[in-house]
C-alpha positions as CSV (number, residue, x, y, z in Angstrom):
1,X,0.0,0.1,-0.1
2,X,1.2,3.5,-1.0
3,X,1.7,5.8,2.0
4,X,0.4,9.4,0.8
5,X,1.3,11.1,3.9
6,X,5.0,10.3,3.0
7,X,4.6,11.3,-0.3
8,X,2.6,14.7,-0.6
9,X,3.9,15.3,-4.0
10,X,2.2,12.0,-5.5
11,X,-1.0,13.2,-3.5
12,X,-1.1,16.1,-5.3
13,X,-0.2,14.7,-8.6
14,X,-3.2,12.5,-8.2
15,X,-5.4,15.2,-7.2
16,X,-4.6,17.0,-10.4
17,X,-5.0,14.2,-12.6
18,X,-8.5,13.4,-11.4
19,X,-9.8,17.1,-12.0
20,X,-11.5,15.9,-15.0
21,X,-13.3,13.0,-13.3
22,X,-14.4,15.5,-10.3
23,X,-15.8,17.9,-13.1
24,X,-17.7,15.3,-15.1
25,X,-19.3,13.7,-11.8
26,X,-19.9,17.1,-10.6
27,X,-22.0,17.9,-13.8
28,X,-24.2,14.8,-13.2
29,X,-25.1,16.3,-9.8
30,X,-25.3,20.0,-10.8
31,X,-26.4,21.3,-14.0
32,X,-25.0,24.6,-14.0
33,X,-22.3,26.8,-11.6
34,X,-25.1,28.3,-10.2
35,X,-26.8,25.2,-8.8
36,X,-23.5,24.2,-7.2
37,X,-23.1,27.7,-5.5
38,X,-26.7,27.6,-4.3
39,X,-25.6,24.2,-2.8
40,X,-22.8,26.0,-1.3
41,X,-24.7,28.7,0.2
42,X,-27.3,26.5,1.7
43,X,-24.3,24.2,3.2
44,X,-23.0,27.3,5.1
45,X,-26.4,28.8,6.0
46,X,-27.7,27.8,9.3
47,X,-30.8,25.6,9.3
48,X,-32.8,27.8,11.3
49,X,-32.3,30.7,9.0
50,X,-33.4,28.6,6.1
51,X,-36.6,27.7,8.0
52,X,-37.3,31.3,8.6
53,X,-36.8,32.0,5.0
54,X,-39.2,29.3,4.2
55,X,-36.2,27.4,2.2
56,X,-35.8,24.7,4.5
57,X,-36.9,21.8,2.2
58,X,-34.5,23.2,-0.6
59,X,-31.5,23.8,1.9
60,X,-32.1,20.1,3.2
61,X,-31.7,18.4,-0.4
62,X,-29.2,20.9,-1.7
63,X,-27.0,20.1,1.5
64,X,-27.6,16.2,1.3
65,X,-26.4,16.4,-2.5
66,X,-23.4,18.1,-1.5
67,X,-22.7,15.9,1.1
68,X,-23.1,12.9,-1.3
69,X,-20.9,14.6,-4.0
70,X,-18.2,15.1,-1.4
71,X,-18.4,11.6,0.0
72,X,-17.7,10.2,-3.4
73,X,-13.9,11.7,-2.8
74,X,-13.2,11.6,0.8
C-alpha cells in the first residue's frame, strides 16, 4: 500500500490528474455553476435561517446532494 502522507507530491499529482473526473461527476449532480453555488450557500447557511426564509426543504436537499458529492472523493 502506498503511504500518501510520506509523499505529498504524489497525492497532489493524483488530485490534479483526477480533476476531469471531479468535473464530469459534478456535472451529473449540478447542471450549472449556479446550482453548485446555491448548494454551497445552503451548506454554510444555518438551518434555522433557512426555516425562517421558507427554504428549509431546498436547504435539506441541496446540502444532502453536496454531502453525497463530497463523500465520493473522501
